[in-house]
C-alpha positions as CSV (number, residue, x, y, z in Angstrom):
1,M,0.0,0.0,0.0
2,A,1.4,3.4,-1.0
3,T,1.7,5.9,1.8
4,G,2.2,9.6,2.2
5,D,0.3,12.8,1.9
6,S,-1.9,13.9,-0.9
7,V,-2.6,17.3,-2.3
8,G,-6.2,18.3,-1.7
9,S,-8.2,21.3,-2.9
10,A,-6.5,24.7,-2.6
11,G,-3.1,23.0,-2.7
12,T,-3.3,21.9,1.0
13,R,-1.8,18.6,1.7
14,I,-4.1,16.0,3.2
15,D,-2.4,13.7,5.7
16,V,-4.2,10.5,4.7
17,D,-2.2,8.4,7.2
18,G,-3.2,10.7,10.0
19,L,-6.9,10.4,9.3
20,A,-9.0,8.2,11.6
21,A,-11.5,7.6,8.7
22,I,-13.0,9.0,5.5
23,D,-16.7,9.6,5.6
24,V,-18.1,9.6,2.1
25,H,-21.6,10.6,2.9
26,V,-22.2,13.8,4.9
27,H,-24.9,16.5,4.5
28,A,-24.9,20.2,5.1
29,E,-28.5,21.0,6.1
30,R,-28.6,24.8,6.4
31,N,-27.2,27.7,4.5
32,E,-24.8,30.1,6.3
33,G,-26.7,33.1,7.8
34,Q,-30.1,32.0,6.6
35,P,-33.1,30.6,8.4
36,Q,-34.0,27.0,7.9
37,D,-36.5,26.5,5.0
38,P,-39.8,25.5,6.7
39,V,-40.4,22.5,4.4
40,T,-36.8,21.3,5.1
41,A,-37.4,21.7,8.9
42,E,-40.6,19.6,8.7
43,I,-38.8,16.9,6.7
44,L,-35.8,16.8,9.1
45,D,-38.1,16.6,12.1
46,A,-39.8,13.5,10.6
47,A,-36.4,12.0,9.7
48,G,-35.3,12.6,13.3
49,R,-38.2,10.5,14.5
50,Y,-37.4,7.8,12.0
51,F,-33.7,7.6,13.0
52,G,-34.3,8.4,16.6
53,G,-33.2,11.6,18.3
54,N,-33.0,15.2,17.2
55,P,-30.3,15.5,14.5
56,L,-28.3,18.6,14.1
57,Q,-28.9,20.9,11.1
58,P,-25.4,22.0,10.4
59,T,-24.0,24.5,8.0
60,A,-21.0,23.3,5.9
61,R,-18.6,25.2,8.1
62,E,-20.1,23.6,11.2
63,V,-19.6,20.2,9.5
64,A,-15.9,21.1,9.0
65,D,-15.4,21.8,12.7
66,Y,-17.2,18.6,13.7
67,Y,-15.0,16.4,11.5
68,R,-11.8,18.1,12.4
69,E,-12.4,17.3,16.0
70,R,-12.6,13.6,15.0
71,S,-9.6,13.7,12.6
72,M,-11.8,12.6,9.8
73,L,-12.2,13.7,6.2
74,A,-15.8,14.3,5.0
75,V,-17.3,14.2,1.5
76,I,-20.0,16.9,1.9
77,F,-23.0,17.9,-0.2
78,T,-26.5,19.1,-0.2
79,V,-29.4,17.9,-2.4
80,D,-31.2,20.1,-5.0
81,D,-34.7,18.6,-4.9
82,E,-36.8,21.8,-5.2
83,A,-38.9,20.2,-8.0
84,G,-39.4,16.9,-6.2
85,M,-39.9,18.1,-2.6
86,G,-40.9,21.8,-2.9
87,R,-38.2,23.0,-0.5
88,R,-35.7,25.7,-1.2
89,R,-32.4,24.3,-2.4
90,L,-29.3,24.6,-0.2
91,G,-26.4,26.2,-1.8
92,N,-23.6,24.5,-3.6
93,G,-21.7,27.7,-3.0
94,D,-21.8,27.3,0.7
95,V,-20.3,23.8,0.4
96,L,-17.6,25.0,-2.0
97,A,-16.7,28.0,0.2
98,A,-16.4,25.8,3.3
99,A,-14.3,23.3,1.5
100,R,-11.9,26.0,0.2
101,E,-11.5,27.2,3.8
102,N,-11.2,23.7,5.2
103,P,-9.5,21.6,2.6
104,D,-8.0,19.3,5.2
105,V,-11.4,18.0,6.3
106,L,-13.9,18.6,3.5
107,I,-14.2,17.1,0.0
108,P,-17.0,19.0,-1.9
109,F,-19.6,17.3,-4.0
110,G,-22.2,19.2,-6.0
111,S,-25.9,18.7,-6.5
112,V,-28.1,19.6,-9.5
113,D,-31.6,18.6,-10.3
114,P,-31.6,16.4,-13.4
115,H,-35.1,17.7,-14.3
116,K,-33.4,21.0,-15.1
117,G,-32.1,19.5,-18.4
118,K,-29.7,21.8,-20.2
119,L,-29.5,24.1,-17.2
120,A,-28.4,21.2,-15.0
121,V,-25.7,20.4,-17.5
122,R,-24.6,24.0,-17.6
123,E,-24.6,24.2,-13.8
124,A,-22.7,20.9,-13.5
125,R,-19.9,22.4,-15.7
126,E,-19.8,25.5,-13.6
127,L,-19.5,23.4,-10.4
128,I,-16.7,21.3,-11.9
129,D,-14.8,24.5,-12.8
130,A,-15.4,25.7,-9.2
131,G,-13.8,22.5,-7.8
132,V,-16.4,19.9,-6.9
133,R,-15.1,16.3,-6.8
134,G,-18.3,14.6,-7.6
135,F,-22.1,14.9,-7.6
136,K,-24.9,13.6,-5.3
137,F,-28.2,12.4,-6.7
138,H,-31.3,11.4,-4.7
139,P,-33.7,9.7,-7.1
140,N,-36.4,9.5,-4.4
141,T,-36.5,13.2,-3.5
142,Q,-35.5,14.4,-6.9
143,A,-38.2,12.1,-8.4
144,F,-36.3,10.8,-11.4
145,W,-35.4,7.5,-13.1
146,P,-31.6,7.2,-13.0
147,G,-31.4,5.3,-16.2
148,D,-33.6,7.7,-18.2
149,R,-31.5,8.7,-21.3
150,A,-32.8,12.2,-21.0
151,H,-30.3,12.6,-18.1
152,Y,-27.3,11.2,-20.1
153,P,-25.9,14.6,-21.1
154,L,-25.5,15.4,-17.4
155,Y,-23.7,12.1,-16.8
156,E,-21.5,12.8,-19.8
157,V,-20.2,16.0,-18.3
158,I,-19.4,14.3,-15.0
159,A,-17.8,11.3,-16.7
160,A,-15.7,13.5,-19.0
161,A,-14.3,15.3,-15.9
162,R,-13.5,11.9,-14.3
163,L,-15.6,12.7,-11.3
164,I,-17.9,10.5,-9.1
165,A,-21.7,10.2,-9.2
166,L,-23.2,9.1,-5.9
167,F,-26.8,7.8,-6.1
168,H,-29.1,7.3,-3.1
169,S,-30.4,3.7,-3.2
170,G,-33.0,1.8,-1.2
171,T,-35.6,3.2,1.2
172,T,-35.2,6.6,2.7
173,G,-35.8,8.3,6.0
174,I,-36.8,11.4,4.1
175,G,-40.6,11.6,4.3
176,A,-40.8,8.5,6.4
177,G,-43.9,8.7,8.7
178,M,-45.3,11.8,7.0
179,P,-48.7,11.5,5.3
180,G,-48.1,9.7,2.0
181,G,-44.4,9.5,2.9
182,G,-44.1,13.2,2.1
183,G,-44.9,12.4,-1.5
184,V,-41.6,10.5,-1.8
185,R,-41.7,7.5,-4.0
186,L,-39.4,4.6,-3.3
187,K,-39.6,3.1,-6.8
188,Y,-36.9,5.4,-8.1
189,S,-34.2,4.0,-5.8
190,N,-33.8,0.4,-6.9
191,P,-30.0,0.2,-7.5
192,M,-30.7,-1.9,-10.6
193,L,-31.9,1.3,-12.2
194,V,-28.3,2.6,-12.0
195,D,-27.0,-0.5,-13.8
196,D,-27.7,1.1,-17.3
197,V,-25.7,4.2,-16.3
198,A,-22.8,2.0,-15.1
199,A,-22.8,0.0,-18.4
200,D,-23.1,3.1,-20.7
201,F,-20.5,5.1,-18.8
202,P,-17.8,2.7,-17.8
203,E,-15.4,5.6,-17.1
204,L,-17.8,7.1,-14.5
205,K,-17.1,6.1,-11.0
206,I,-20.5,5.4,-9.2
207,I,-21.3,5.0,-5.6
208,L,-24.5,3.3,-4.5
209,A,-25.3,5.0,-1.2
210,H,-26.6,3.0,1.7
211,P,-27.5,-0.6,2.4
212,S,-30.2,-0.8,-0.3
213,F,-33.2,-2.3,1.5
214,P,-35.2,-3.9,0.1
215,W,-32.9,-4.4,-2.9
216,Q,-29.6,-5.4,-1.2
217,D,-29.0,-8.3,-3.5
218,E,-29.4,-6.1,-6.6
219,A,-26.9,-3.6,-5.2
220,L,-24.4,-6.3,-4.5
221,A,-24.9,-7.8,-8.0
222,V,-24.3,-4.5,-9.7
223,A,-21.2,-3.8,-7.7
224,V,-19.7,-7.2,-8.4
225,H,-20.5,-7.0,-12.1
226,K,-19.5,-3.4,-12.8
227,P,-15.9,-2.4,-12.0
228,N,-16.9,1.2,-11.7
229,V,-19.6,0.7,-9.0
230,Y,-18.9,1.1,-5.3
231,I,-21.2,0.9,-2.2
232,D,-21.2,3.3,0.7
233,L,-22.6,1.9,4.0
234,S,-24.2,5.0,5.3
235,G,-27.7,5.6,6.5
236,W,-28.0,2.5,8.7
237,S,-26.5,1.5,11.9
238,P,-24.1,-1.4,11.1
239,K,-25.9,-3.5,13.7
240,Y,-28.8,-3.7,11.2
241,F,-26.6,-4.8,8.2
242,P,-27.9,-8.0,6.5
243,E,-25.7,-11.0,6.6
244,N,-25.1,-11.0,2.8
245,L,-23.8,-7.4,3.0
246,I,-21.3,-8.4,5.7
247,R,-20.3,-11.5,3.7
248,Y,-19.5,-9.5,0.5
249,T,-17.7,-6.8,2.5
250,N,-15.4,-9.5,3.8
251,S,-14.8,-11.1,0.4
252,Q,-15.6,-10.1,-3.2
253,L,-16.3,-6.4,-2.5
254,K,-13.7,-5.7,0.2
255,H,-12.1,-3.1,-2.1
256,K,-15.4,-1.4,-3.0
257,M,-17.1,-0.9,0.3
258,L,-16.9,2.6,1.8
259,F,-17.6,4.1,5.2
260,G,-20.3,6.7,5.2
261,S,-22.4,7.9,8.1
262,D,-25.2,10.0,6.7
263,F,-24.4,12.7,9.2
264,P,-26.3,14.5,10.7
265,L,-29.0,11.8,10.7
266,I,-26.5,9.3,11.9
267,T,-23.3,10.4,13.6
268,P,-20.0,8.9,12.6
269,D,-19.4,8.1,16.3
270,R,-22.5,5.9,16.5
271,W,-21.8,4.3,13.1
272,L,-18.1,3.5,14.0
273,S,-19.1,2.1,17.4
274,D,-21.6,-0.3,15.9
275,F,-19.2,-1.2,13.1
276,E,-16.6,-2.3,15.6
277,K,-19.0,-5.0,16.8
278,L,-19.4,-6.6,13.3
279,P,-17.5,-9.7,12.3
280,I,-15.4,-7.8,9.8
281,K,-11.9,-9.2,9.0
282,D,-9.0,-7.3,10.5
283,E,-7.5,-6.7,7.1
284,V,-10.8,-5.5,5.7
285,R,-11.6,-2.8,8.4
286,P,-9.0,-0.3,7.2
287,L,-10.1,-0.8,3.6
288,V,-13.7,0.2,4.5
289,L,-12.9,3.0,6.9
290,K,-10.3,4.8,4.8
291,E,-8.2,3.1,2.2
292,N,-10.9,2.4,-0.4
293,A,-12.2,5.9,-0.3
294,A,-8.6,7.3,-0.4
295,S,-8.1,5.4,-3.6
296,L,-11.4,6.3,-5.2
297,L,-11.0,10.0,-4.4
298,G,-7.5,10.0,-5.8
299,L,-6.0,10.9,-2.5
300,R,-3.3,8.3,-3.0
301,Q,-2.7,5.4,-5.4
302,E,-3.5,2.0,-4.0
303,R,-1.7,-1.2,-4.8
304,R,-4.1,-4.0,-4.1
305,V,-3.0,-6.9,-2.1
306,S,-5.2,-10.0,-2.3
């Protein structure tokens, strides 16, 4: 395994060896100096009941402080789902600004609504020029079919820049318990719907976010079959991971599983504590917690050892 520092955004060196972990799934939930959108507040309150507790609603800068205290690197993003959810979008600009100020702890991903068509493509190009390292998509709350060829021009821009596309998969706590699930439809989040994207864009690195209940086997099948597909383990406490997910983490997909918490809905502290109790092989744990993400994000080159 290669060692050493990596140059991050703004030319700051990231001490990969000094990191406790790399969390590839972290949300900013509030814009700097602005009141919380009332629809977002309602959704997060319902999500808090679903996950248990009263999650924080941090700005991107507050996320940076939180992760620096833990010696962790965070992939941070918001979700542009104005069309699907009717809530005001959170700013990509806030995420980028916080990442520029805190390049030792934040890796910025962008978010654009695929329904915006040519405007989404234009905005994606602008965000790439501004320094994002990938894009977050939430088919449930953005209400789109990932494999719809109408969205291919957007994927083409991301693939051409050699960046990452992270897709929510499986059920979601967003809208859970609200009347009609807050209008959120789970049908869009079957990970098999991303298989066409993975096949048609082999140069595009794809992360399937979360244990993909009730489609876990589909997610595992896609990740095994497509070299460009990874899985992040966010959004669930590890104590609820199905046996087949643990088995593949320990074997065929040990180089493709990524630590993610889904902060603030699940804290990295809680996730890591529960992960420690799983029967994960000693040689696999550092791959999941840091090394796989470091390789995928280009923080350092990895020589795989079987």
